[in-house]
C-alpha positions as CSV (number, residue, x, y, z in Angstrom):
1,M,0.0,0.0,0.0
2,T,1.4,3.4,-0.9
3,K,1.6,6.3,1.5
4,A,-1.3,8.1,-0.3
5,E,-3.4,5.0,-0.1
6,S,-2.6,4.5,3.5
7,S,-3.5,8.1,4.3
8,S,-6.8,7.8,2.3
9,H,-7.6,4.5,4.1
10,Q,-7.0,6.2,7.5
11,T,-9.2,9.1,6.6
12,T,-12.0,6.8,5.4
13,E,-11.8,4.9,8.7
14,K,-12.0,8.1,10.8
15,V,-15.0,9.3,8.8
16,A,-16.7,5.9,9.2
17,D,-16.0,5.9,12.9
18,K,-17.5,9.3,13.3
19,A,-20.5,8.3,11.2
20,H,-21.0,5.2,13.4
21,D,-20.7,7.4,16.6
22,A,-23.3,9.8,15.2
23,V,-25.7,7.0,14.3
24,D,-25.3,5.4,17.7
25,S,-25.9,8.7,19.4
26,A,-29.0,9.4,17.3
27,A,-30.4,5.9,18.0
28,E,-29.8,6.4,21.8
29,K,-31.6,9.7,21.7
30,A,-34.5,8.3,19.7
31,A,-34.9,5.4,22.1
32,R,-35.1,7.8,25.1
33,A,-37.6,9.9,23.2
34,E,-39.7,6.9,22.4
35,E,-39.7,5.8,26.0
36,R,-40.9,9.3,27.2
37,L,-43.6,9.2,24.5
38,R,-44.8,5.8,25.7
39,E,-44.9,7.0,29.3
40,A,-46.8,10.1,28.4
41,T,-49.3,8.1,26.4
42,E,-49.7,5.7,29.3
43,Q,-50.3,8.7,31.7
44,G,-52.8,10.1,29.2
45,H,-54.7,6.9,29.1
46,D,-54.7,6.7,32.9
47,V,-56.2,10.2,33.1
48,I,-58.9,9.4,30.6
49,T,-59.8,6.3,32.5
50,A,-60.0,8.2,35.8
51,V,-62.1,11.0,34.3
52,T,-64.5,8.4,32.7
53,E,-64.9,6.6,36.1
54,Y,-65.6,10.0,37.8
55,V,-68.2,11.0,35.3
56,K,-69.9,7.6,35.6
57,E,-70.0,7.9,39.4
58,N,-70.9,11.6,39.5
59,P,-72.8,12.5,36.4
60,L,-74.5,15.6,37.8
61,T,-71.4,17.0,39.3
62,A,-69.5,16.4,36.0
63,L,-72.3,18.1,34.1
64,G,-72.1,21.1,36.4
65,L,-68.3,21.3,36.1
66,A,-68.5,21.1,32.3
67,F,-71.1,23.8,32.2
68,A,-69.1,26.1,34.5
69,A,-65.9,25.5,32.5
70,G,-67.7,26.2,29.2
71,T,-69.2,29.4,30.6
72,I,-65.8,30.6,31.9
73,F,-64.1,29.7,28.6
74,S,-66.8,31.4,26.6
75,S,-66.5,34.6,28.7
76,M,-62.7,34.6,28.3
77,T,-62.7,34.2,24.6
78,R,-65.7,36.5,23.8
79,R,-64.7,39.4,21.7
80,R,-65.3,42.8,23.3
């Protein structure tokens, strides 16, 4: 192998190593993001289940709260 070929080979190896490191880092970050998304989805599902149970157990209270929230939201967003 000539000196130029050896230098070119070393450069190629360095670039390949850096590319592998970048891919590994991106994969690690994607895995962490996926885990956080799964946890958030699970928490969202838990909240929906809890709200559904509350509404089934307390329908009049839930209706009153929904009406009050709607009234407040409407008054806050009404144009003046």
